[in-house]
CHARMM internal coordinates of N, CA and C (Angstrom, degrees):
IC EDIT
DIST 1 N 1 CA 1.4437
DIST 1 CA 1 C 1.5379
ANGL 1 N 1 CA 1 C 110.32
DIST 1 C 2 N 1.3116
ANGL 1 CA 1 C 2 N 117.34
DIHE 1 N 1 CA 1 C 2 N -40.54
DIST 2 N 2 CA 1.4557
ANGL 1 C 2 N 2 CA 122.76
DIHE 1 CA 1 C 2 N 2 CA 176.70
DIST 2 CA 2 C 1.4903
ANGL 2 N 2 CA 2 C 111.96
DIHE 1 C 2 N 2 CA 2 C -62.72
DIST 2 C 3 N 1.3603
ANGL 2 CA 2 C 3 N 117.90
DIHE 2 N 2 CA 2 C 3 N -39.06
DIST 3 N 3 CA 1.4219
ANGL 2 C 3 N 3 CA 122.05
DIHE 2 CA 2 C 3 N 3 CA 178.96
DIST 3 CA 3 C 1.5644
ANGL 3 N 3 CA 3 C 111.11
DIHE 2 C 3 N 3 CA 3 C -66.77
DIST 3 C 4 N 1.3272
ANGL 3 CA 3 C 4 N 117.72
DIHE 3 N 3 CA 3 C 4 N -37.93
DIST 4 N 4 CA 1.4658
ANGL 3 C 4 N 4 CA 120.29
DIHE 3 CA 3 C 4 N 4 CA 178.32
DIST 4 CA 4 C 1.4810
ANGL 4 N 4 CA 4 C 109.99
DIHE 3 C 4 N 4 CA 4 C -67.39
DIST 4 C 5 N 1.3357
ANGL 4 CA 4 C 5 N 118.18
DIHE 4 N 4 CA 4 C 5 N -40.09
DIST 5 N 5 CA 1.5139
ANGL 4 C 5 N 5 CA 119.35
DIHE 4 CA 4 C 5 N 5 CA 176.94
DIST 5 CA 5 C 1.5247
ANGL 5 N 5 CA 5 C 110.71
DIHE 4 C 5 N 5 CA 5 C -65.64
DIST 5 C 6 N 1.2851
ANGL 5 CA 5 C 6 N 119.24
DIHE 5 N 5 CA 5 C 6 N -37.56
DIST 6 N 6 CA 1.4125
ANGL 5 C 6 N 6 CA 124.25
DIHE 5 CA 5 C 6 N 6 CA -179.52
DIST 6 CA 6 C 1.5597
ANGL 6 N 6 CA 6 C 108.50
DIHE 5 C 6 N 6 CA 6 C -65.95
DIST 6 C 7 N 1.2859
ANGL 6 CA 6 C 7 N 119.50
DIHE 6 N 6 CA 6 C 7 N -41.80
DIST 7 N 7 CA 1.4696
ANGL 6 C 7 N 7 CA 122.78
DIHE 6 CA 6 C 7 N 7 CA -179.58
DIST 7 CA 7 C 1.5052
ANGL 7 N 7 CA 7 C 107.70
DIHE 6 C 7 N 7 CA 7 C -64.38
DIST 7 C 8 N 1.2770
ANGL 7 CA 7 C 8 N 117.41
DIHE 7 N 7 CA 7 C 8 N -42.19
DIST 8 N 8 CA 1.4918
ANGL 7 C 8 N 8 CA 120.90
DIHE 7 CA 7 C 8 N 8 CA -178.85
DIST 8 CA 8 C 1.5351
ANGL 8 N 8 CA 8 C 111.72
DIHE 7 C 8 N 8 CA 8 C -67.39
DIST 8 C 9 N 1.2781
ANGL 8 CA 8 C 9 N 116.12
DIHE 8 N 8 CA 8 C 9 N -38.60
DIST 9 N 9 CA 1.4689
ANGL 8 C 9 N 9 CA 120.61
DIHE 8 CA 8 C 9 N 9 CA 175.91
DIST 9 CA 9 C 1.5193
ANGL 9 N 9 CA 9 C 112.94
DIHE 8 C 9 N 9 CA 9 C -67.07
DIST 9 C 10 N 1.2901
ANGL 9 CA 9 C 10 N 114.98
DIHE 9 N 9 CA 9 C 10 N -35.79
DIST 10 N 10 CA 1.5447
ANGL 9 C 10 N 10 CA 115.14
DIHE 9 CA 9 C 10 N 10 CA 177.78
DIST 10 CA 10 C 1.5066
ANGL 10 N 10 CA 10 C 108.91
DIHE 9 C 10 N 10 CA 10 C -74.61
DIST 10 C 11 N 1.3544
ANGL 10 CA 10 C 11 N 119.76
DIHE 10 N 10 CA 10 C 11 N -31.78
DIST 11 N 11 CA 1.4869
ANGL 10 C 11 N 11 CA 119.32
DIHE 10 CA 10 C 11 N 11 CA 176.46
DIST 11 CA 11 C 1.5334
ANGL 11 N 11 CA 11 C 109.53
DIHE 10 C 11 N 11 CA 11 C -70.02
DIST 11 C 12 N 1.2865
ANGL 11 CA 11 C 12 N 119.22
DIHE 11 N 11 CA 11 C 12 N -36.14
DIST 12 N 12 CA 1.4835
ANGL 11 C 12 N 12 CA 123.66
DIHE 11 CA 11 C 12 N 12 CA 175.60
DIST 12 CA 12 C 1.4882
ANGL 12 N 12 CA 12 C 111.42
DIHE 11 C 12 N 12 CA 12 C -61.26
DIST 12 C 13 N 1.3499
ANGL 12 CA 12 C 13 N 114.73
DIHE 12 N 12 CA 12 C 13 N -41.59
DIST 13 N 13 CA 1.4583
ANGL 12 C 13 N 13 CA 118.63
DIHE 12 CA 12 C 13 N 13 CA -179.96
DIST 13 CA 13 C 1.4813
ANGL 13 N 13 CA 13 C 116.26
DIHE 12 C 13 N 13 CA 13 C -65.44
DIST 13 C 14 N 1.3389
ANGL 13 CA 13 C 14 N 116.82
DIHE 13 N 13 CA 13 C 14 N -31.42
DIST 14 N 14 CA 1.4707
ANGL 13 C 14 N 14 CA 126.11
DIHE 13 CA 13 C 14 N 14 CA 177.24
DIST 14 CA 14 C 1.4010
ANGL 14 N 14 CA 14 C 112.04
DIHE 13 C 14 N 14 CA 14 C -80.68
DIST 14 C 15 N 1.3471
ANGL 14 CA 14 C 15 N 124.50
DIHE 14 N 14 CA 14 C 15 N -13.96
DIST 15 N 15 CA 1.4852
ANGL 14 C 15 N 15 CA 127.76
DIHE 14 CA 14 C 15 N 15 CA -175.28
DIST 15 CA 15 C 1.5121
ANGL 15 N 15 CA 15 C 106.56
DIHE 14 C 15 N 15 CA 15 C -77.55
DIST 15 C 16 N 1.3719
ANGL 15 CA 15 C 16 N 117.27
DIHE 15 N 15 CA 15 C 16 N 124.94
DIST 16 N 16 CA 1.4328
ANGL 15 C 16 N 16 CA 122.20
DIHE 15 CA 15 C 16 N 16 CA 179.09
DIST 16 CA 16 C 1.5176
ANGL 16 N 16 CA 16 C 113.06
DIHE 15 C 16 N 16 CA 16 C -102.24
DIST 16 C 17 N 1.2276
ANGL 16 CA 16 C 17 N 120.50
DIHE 16 N 16 CA 16 C 17 N 2.06
DIST 17 N 17 CA 1.5025
ANGL 16 C 17 N 17 CA 122.96
DIHE 16 CA 16 C 17 N 17 CA -170.34
DIST 17 CA 17 C 1.5118
ANGL 17 N 17 CA 17 C 107.76
DIHE 16 C 17 N 17 CA 17 C -68.27
DIST 17 C 18 N 1.3237
ANGL 17 CA 17 C 18 N 119.78
DIHE 17 N 17 CA 17 C 18 N -39.74
DIST 18 N 18 CA 1.4555
ANGL 17 C 18 N 18 CA 122.04
DIHE 17 CA 17 C 18 N 18 CA -178.30
DIST 18 CA 18 C 1.5578
ANGL 18 N 18 CA 18 C 111.29
DIHE 17 C 18 N 18 CA 18 C -65.49
DIST 18 C 19 N 1.2952
ANGL 18 CA 18 C 19 N 115.69
DIHE 18 N 18 CA 18 C 19 N -42.11
DIST 19 N 19 CA 1.4839
ANGL 18 C 19 N 19 CA 122.77
DIHE 18 CA 18 C 19 N 19 CA 178.21
DIST 19 CA 19 C 1.5861
ANGL 19 N 19 CA 19 C 108.82
DIHE 18 C 19 N 19 CA 19 C -61.97
DIST 19 C 20 N 1.3241
ANGL 19 CA 19 C 20 N 115.83
DIHE 19 N 19 CA 19 C 20 N -44.30
DIST 20 N 20 CA 1.4298
ANGL 19 C 20 N 20 CA 117.85
DIHE 19 CA 19 C 20 N 20 CA -179.27
DIST 20 CA 20 C 1.5514
ANGL 20 N 20 CA 20 C 112.35
DIHE 19 C 20 N 20 CA 20 C -64.10
DIST 20 C 21 N 1.3176
ANGL 20 CA 20 C 21 N 113.97
DIHE 20 N 20 CA 20 C 21 N -38.03
DIST 21 N 21 CA 1.4398
ANGL 20 C 21 N 21 CA 119.12
DIHE 20 CA 20 C 21 N 21 CA 179.88
DIST 21 CA 21 C 1.5225
ANGL 21 N 21 CA 21 C 111.71
DIHE 20 C 21 N 21 CA 21 C -63.24
DIST 21 C 22 N 1.3218
ANGL 21 CA 21 C 22 N 113.94
DIHE 21 N 21 CA 21 C 22 N -41.40
DIST 22 N 22 CA 1.4755
ANGL 21 C 22 N 22 CA 120.57
DIHE 21 CA 21 C 22 N 22 CA 177.85
DIST 22 CA 22 C 1.5068
ANGL 22 N 22 CA 22 C 111.82
DIHE 21 C 22 N 22 CA 22 C -66.71
DIST 22 C 23 N 1.2535
ANGL 22 CA 22 C 23 N 114.85
DIHE 22 N 22 CA 22 C 23 N -37.54
DIST 23 N 23 CA 1.5244
ANGL 22 C 23 N 23 CA 118.52
DIHE 22 CA 22 C 23 N 23 CA 178.60
DIST 23 CA 23 C 1.5616
ANGL 23 N 23 CA 23 C 109.10
DIHE 22 C 23 N 23 CA 23 C -65.04
DIST 23 C 24 N 1.3189
ANGL 23 CA 23 C 24 N 116.83
DIHE 23 N 23 CA 23 C 24 N -44.30
DIST 24 N 24 CA 1.4533
ANGL 23 C 24 N 24 CA 120.71
DIHE 23 CA 23 C 24 N 24 CA 179.81
DIST 24 CA 24 C 1.5140
ANGL 24 N 24 CA 24 C 110.35
DIHE 23 C 24 N 24 CA 24 C -66.04
DIST 24 C 25 N 1.3352
ANGL 24 CA 24 C 25 N 118.56
DIHE 24 N 24 CA 24 C 25 N -32.11
DIST 25 N 25 CA 1.4217
ANGL 24 C 25 N 25 CA 121.86
DIHE 24 CA 24 C 25 N 25 CA 176.54
DIST 25 CA 25 C 1.4671
ANGL 25 N 25 CA 25 C 110.89
DIHE 24 C 25 N 25 CA 25 C -67.99
DIST 25 C 26 N 1.3242
ANGL 25 CA 25 C 26 N 118.28
DIHE 25 N 25 CA 25 C 26 N -41.57
DIST 26 N 26 CA 1.4747
ANGL 25 C 26 N 26 CA 123.36
DIHE 25 CA 25 C 26 N 26 CA 178.60
DIST 26 CA 26 C 1.4851
ANGL 26 N 26 CA 26 C 111.89
DIHE 25 C 26 N 26 CA 26 C -63.65
DIST 26 C 27 N 1.3038
ANGL 26 CA 26 C 27 N 115.27
DIHE 26 N 26 CA 26 C 27 N -41.16
DIST 27 N 27 CA 1.4985
ANGL 26 C 27 N 27 CA 121.81
DIHE 26 CA 26 C 27 N 27 CA 177.61
DIST 27 CA 27 C 1.4862
ANGL 27 N 27 CA 27 C 111.92
DIHE 26 C 27 N 27 CA 27 C -58.68
DIST 27 C 28 N 1.4147
ANGL 27 CA 27 C 28 N 114.15
DIHE 27 N 27 CA 27 C 28 N -47.47
DIST 28 N 28 CA 1.4480
ANGL 27 C 28 N 28 CA 122.82
DIHE 27 CA 27 C 28 N 28 CA -178.14
DIST 28 CA 28 C 1.5131
ANGL 28 N 28 CA 28 C 109.72
DIHE 27 C 28 N 28 CA 28 C -62.19
DIST 28 C 29 N 1.3615
ANGL 28 CA 28 C 29 N 114.79
DIHE 28 N 28 CA 28 C 29 N -44.70
DIST 29 N 29 CA 1.5162
ANGL 28 C 29 N 29 CA 118.37
DIHE 28 CA 28 C 29 N 29 CA 177.22
DIST 29 CA 29 C 1.5169
ANGL 29 N 29 CA 29 C 113.45
DIHE 28 C 29 N 29 CA 29 C -62.87
DIST 29 C 30 N 1.3314
ANGL 29 CA 29 C 30 N 116.61
DIHE 29 N 29 CA 29 C 30 N -36.48
DIST 30 N 30 CA 1.4835
ANGL 29 C 30 N 30 CA 116.36
DIHE 29 CA 29 C 30 N 30 CA 175.85
DIST 30 CA 30 C 1.4985
ANGL 30 N 30 CA 30 C 113.61
DIHE 29 C 30 N 30 CA 30 C -67.87
DIST 30 C 31 N 1.3235
ANGL 30 CA 30 C 31 N 114.33
DIHE 30 N 30 CA 30 C 31 N -40.45
DIST 31 N 31 CA 1.4941
ANGL 30 C 31 N 31 CA 114.72
DIHE 30 CA 30 C 31 N 31 CA 176.66
DIST 31 CA 31 C 1.4619
ANGL 31 N 31 CA 31 C 113.63
DIHE 30 C 31 N 31 CA 31 C -64.04
DIST 31 C 32 N 1.3458
ANGL 31 CA 31 C 32 N 116.48
DIHE 31 N 31 CA 31 C 32 N -39.82
DIST 32 N 32 CA 1.4902
ANGL 31 C 32 N 32 CA 122.13
DIHE 31 CA 31 C 32 N 32 CA 177.08
DIST 32 CA 32 C 1.4832
ANGL 32 N 32 CA 32 C 109.91
DIHE 31 C 32 N 32 CA 32 C -57.10
DIST 32 C 33 N 1.3868
ANGL 32 CA 32 C 33 N 117.63
DIHE 32 N 32 CA 32 C 33 N -47.31
DIST 33 N 33 CA 1.3734
ANGL 32 C 33 N 33 CA 124.48
DIHE 32 CA 32 C 33 N 33 CA -179.09
DIST 33 CA 33 C 1.5567
ANGL 33 N 33 CA 33 C 113.59
DIHE 32 C 33 N 33 CA 33 C -58.43
DIST 33 C 34 N 1.3244
ANGL 33 CA 33 C 34 N 114.42
DIHE 33 N 33 CA 33 C 34 N -43.65
DIST 34 N 34 CA 1.4771
ANGL 33 C 34 N 34 CA 122.78
DIHE 33 CA 33 C 34 N 34 CA 177.33
DIST 34 CA 34 C 1.5050
ANGL 34 N 34 CA 34 C 108.12
DIHE 33 C 34 N 34 CA 34 C -63.65
DIST 34 C 35 N 1.3460
ANGL 34 CA 34 C 35 N 120.26
DIHE 34 N 34 CA 34 C 35 N -44.75
DIST 35 N 35 CA 1.3956
ANGL 34 C 35 N 35 CA 123.84
DIHE 34 CA 34 C 35 N 35 CA -174.38
DIST 35 CA 35 C 1.5911
ANGL 35 N 35 CA 35 C 108.32
DIHE 34 C 35 N 35 CA 35 C -63.96
DIST 35 C 36 N 1.3399
ANGL 35 CA 35 C 36 N 114.45
DIHE 35 N 35 CA 35 C 36 N -45.04
DIST 36 N 36 CA 1.4312
ANGL 35 C 36 N 36 CA 121.24
DIHE 35 CA 35 C 36 N 36 CA 177.08
DIST 36 CA 36 C 1.5235
ANGL 36 N 36 CA 36 C 113.33
DIHE 35 C 36 N 36 CA 36 C -58.24
DIST 36 C 37 N 1.3566
ANGL 36 CA 36 C 37 N 115.79
DIHE 36 N 36 CA 36 C 37 N -45.26
DIST 37 N 37 CA 1.4047
ANGL 36 C 37 N 37 CA 119.36
DIHE 36 CA 36 C 37 N 37 CA 177.06
DIST 37 CA 37 C 1.4698
ANGL 37 N 37 CA 37 C 114.64
DIHE 36 C 37 N 37 CA 37 C -62.53
DIST 37 C 38 N 1.3825
ANGL 37 CA 37 C 38 N 118.70
DIHE 37 N 37 CA 37 C 38 N -43.36
DIST 38 N 38 CA 1.4449
ANGL 37 C 38 N 38 CA 120.95
DIHE 37 CA 37 C 38 N 38 CA 176.52
DIST 38 CA 38 C 1.5044
ANGL 38 N 38 CA 38 C 114.60
DIHE 37 C 38 N 38 CA 38 C -61.79
DIST 38 C 39 N 1.4171
ANGL 38 CA 38 C 39 N 114.94
DIHE 38 N 38 CA 38 C 39 N -45.67
DIST 39 N 39 CA 1.4199
ANGL 38 C 39 N 39 CA 117.20
DIHE 38 CA 38 C 39 N 39 CA -179.57
DIST 39 CA 39 C 1.5296
ANGL 39 N 39 CA 39 C 111.03
DIHE 38 C 39 N 39 CA 39 C -65.11
DIST 39 C 40 N 1.2685
ANGL 39 CA 39 C 40 N 119.74
DIHE 39 N 39 CA 39 C 40 N -38.04
DIST 40 N 40 CA 1.4669
ANGL 39 C 40 N 40 CA 121.13
DIHE 39 CA 39 C 40 N 40 CA 174.52
DIST 40 CA 40 C 1.4479
ANGL 40 N 40 CA 40 C 116.14
DIHE 39 C 40 N 40 CA 40 C -60.05
DIST 40 C 41 N 1.3659
ANGL 40 CA 40 C 41 N 114.92
DIHE 40 N 40 CA 40 C 41 N -41.24
DIST 41 N 41 CA 1.4905
ANGL 40 C 41 N 41 CA 120.15
DIHE 40 CA 40 C 41 N 41 CA 176.23
DIST 41 CA 41 C 1.4804
ANGL 41 N 41 CA 41 C 111.11
DIHE 40 C 41 N 41 CA 41 C -64.74
DIST 41 C 42 N 1.3370
ANGL 41 CA 41 C 42 N 115.23
DIHE 41 N 41 CA 41 C 42 N -47.23
DIST 42 N 42 CA 1.4874
ANGL 41 C 42 N 42 CA 118.30
DIHE 41 CA 41 C 42 N 42 CA -179.43
DIST 42 CA 42 C 1.5203
ANGL 42 N 42 CA 42 C 111.35
DIHE 41 C 42 N 42 CA 42 C -63.86
DIST 42 C 43 N 1.3868
ANGL 42 CA 42 C 43 N 118.78
DIHE 42 N 42 CA 42 C 43 N -39.56
DIST 43 N 43 CA 1.3818
ANGL 42 C 43 N 43 CA 120.74
DIHE 42 CA 42 C 43 N 43 CA 177.09
DIST 43 CA 43 C 1.5082
ANGL 43 N 43 CA 43 C 114.24
DIHE 42 C 43 N 43 CA 43 C -62.18
DIST 43 C 44 N 1.3055
ANGL 43 CA 43 C 44 N 115.35
DIHE 43 N 43 CA 43 C 44 N -40.20
DIST 44 N 44 CA 1.4941
ANGL 43 C 44 N 44 CA 119.94
DIHE 43 CA 43 C 44 N 44 CA 179.68
DIST 44 CA 44 C 1.5693
ANGL 44 N 44 CA 44 C 108.71
DIHE 43 C 44 N 44 CA 44 C -64.87
DIST 44 C 45 N 1.3596
ANGL 44 CA 44 C 45 N 115.17
DIHE 44 N 44 CA 44 C 45 N -44.59
DIST 45 N 45 CA 1.4005
ANGL 44 C 45 N 45 CA 116.54
DIHE 44 CA 44 C 45 N 45 CA 179.59
DIST 45 CA 45 C 1.5788
ANGL 45 N 45 CA 45 C 113.55
DIHE 44 C 45 N 45 CA 45 C -65.40
DIST 45 C 46 N 1.2739
ANGL 45 CA 45 C 46 N 114.79
DIHE 45 N 45 CA 45 C 46 N -36.26
DIST 46 N 46 CA 1.4916
ANGL 45 C 46 N 46 CA 121.76
DIHE 45 CA 45 C 46 N 46 CA 179.71
DIST 46 CA 46 C 1.5010
ANGL 46 N 46 CA 46 C 108.83
DIHE 45 C 46 N 46 CA 46 C -67.81
DIST 46 C 47 N 1.2820
ANGL 46 CA 46 C 47 N 116.31
DIHE 46 N 46 CA 46 C 47 N -40.68
DIST 47 N 47 CA 1.4580
ANGL 46 C 47 N 47 CA 119.31
DIHE 46 CA 46 C 47 N 47 CA 179.61
DIST 47 CA 47 C 1.4902
ANGL 47 N 47 CA 47 C 112.68
DIHE 46 C 47 N 47 CA 47 C -64.28
DIST 47 C 48 N 1.3312
ANGL 47 CA 47 C 48 N 117.53
DIHE 47 N 47 CA 47 C 48 N -38.12
DIST 48 N 48 CA 1.4654
ANGL 47 C 48 N 48 CA 123.38
DIHE 47 CA 47 C 48 N 48 CA 178.50
DIST 48 CA 48 C 1.4823
ANGL 48 N 48 CA 48 C 107.72
DIHE 47 C 48 N 48 CA 48 C -65.54
DIST 48 C 49 N 1.3205
ANGL 48 CA 48 C 49 N 118.01
DIHE 48 N 48 CA 48 C 49 N -43.73
DIST 49 N 49 CA 1.5249
ANGL 48 C 49 N 49 CA 120.95
DIHE 48 CA 48 C 49 N 49 CA 176.90
DIST 49 CA 49 C 1.4907
ANGL 49 N 49 CA 49 C 114.73
DIHE 48 C 49 N 49 CA 49 C -58.87
DIST 49 C 50 N 1.3601
ANGL 49 CA 49 C 50 N 115.40
DIHE 49 N 49 CA 49 C 50 N -46.06
DIST 50 N 50 CA 1.4458
ANGL 49 C 50 N 50 CA 120.82
DIHE 49 CA 49 C 50 N 50 CA 174.83
DIST 50 CA 50 C 1.4834
ANGL 50 N 50 CA 50 C 114.98
DIHE 49 C 50 N 50 CA 50 C -63.43
DIST 50 C 51 N 1.3403
ANGL 50 CA 50 C 51 N 115.92
DIHE 50 N 50 CA 50 C 51 N -35.07
DIST 51 N 51 CA 1.4746
ANGL 50 C 51 N 51 CA 118.40
DIHE 50 CA 50 C 51 N 51 CA 174.25
DIST 51 CA 51 C 1.5128
ANGL 51 N 51 CA 51 C 111.72
DIHE 50 C 51 N 51 CA 51 C -67.46
DIST 51 C 52 N 1.3471
ANGL 51 CA 51 C 52 N 119.25
DIHE 51 N 51 CA 51 C 52 N -34.12
DIST 52 N 52 CA 1.5069
ANGL 51 C 52 N 52 CA 121.48
DIHE 51 CA 51 C 52 N 52 CA 179.14
DIST 52 CA 52 C 1.5101
ANGL 52 N 52 CA 52 C 107.61
DIHE 51 C 52 N 52 CA 52 C -70.74
DIST 52 C 53 N 1.2777
ANGL 52 CA 52 C 53 N 118.98
DIHE 52 N 52 CA 52 C 53 N -36.30
DIST 53 N 53 CA 1.4631
ANGL 52 C 53 N 53 CA 122.06
DIHE 52 CA 52 C 53 N 53 CA -179.45
DIST 53 CA 53 C 1.5234
ANGL 53 N 53 CA 53 C 107.20
DIHE 52 C 53 N 53 CA 53 C -70.04
DIST 53 C 54 N 1.3644
ANGL 53 CA 53 C 54 N 116.78
DIHE 53 N 53 CA 53 C 54 N -41.81
DIST 54 N 54 CA 1.4934
ANGL 53 C 54 N 54 CA 116.04
DIHE 53 CA 53 C 54 N 54 CA -176.58
DIST 54 CA 54 C 1.5940
ANGL 54 N 54 CA 54 C 111.36
DIHE 53 C 54 N 54 CA 54 C -68.46
DIST 54 C 55 N 1.3541
ANGL 54 CA 54 C 55 N 112.24
DIHE 54 N 54 CA 54 C 55 N -34.14
DIST 55 N 55 CA 1.4136
ANGL 54 C 55 N 55 CA 114.76
DIHE 54 CA 54 C 55 N 55 CA -179.68
DIST 55 CA 55 C 1.6012
ANGL 55 N 55 CA 55 C 112.01
DIHE 54 C 55 N 55 CA 55 C -69.52
DIST 55 C 56 N 1.3427
ANGL 55 CA 55 C 56 N 112.01
DIHE 55 N 55 CA 55 C 56 N -27.26
DIST 56 N 56 CA 1.4684
ANGL 55 C 56 N 56 CA 116.40
DIHE 55 CA 55 C 56 N 56 CA 179.45
DIST 56 CA 56 C 1.4985
ANGL 56 N 56 CA 56 C 112.10
DIHE 55 C 56 N 56 CA 56 C -77.19
DIST 56 C 57 N 1.3021
ANGL 56 CA 56 C 57 N 117.66
DIHE 56 N 56 CA 56 C 57 N -22.63
DIST 57 N 57 CA 1.4853
ANGL 56 C 57 N 57 CA 121.58
DIHE 56 CA 56 C 57 N 57 CA 177.77
DIST 57 CA 57 C 1.4478
ANGL 57 N 57 CA 57 C 109.19
DIHE 56 C 57 N 57 CA 57 C -83.65
END
COOR INIT
IC SEED 1 N 1 CA 1 C
IC BUILD
């Protein structure tokens, strides 16, 4: 029984699927953070332009 458990633990240690999934998740989170930052910056600039136009009217 101990040998069977040891074989399964070794196989689990060699499996890279979990690490790959975590890497893809981190990449997706980084891309989402960048998109949120860009949209926030554009939104702030756009709001300032609309306020300038509104003040001119």
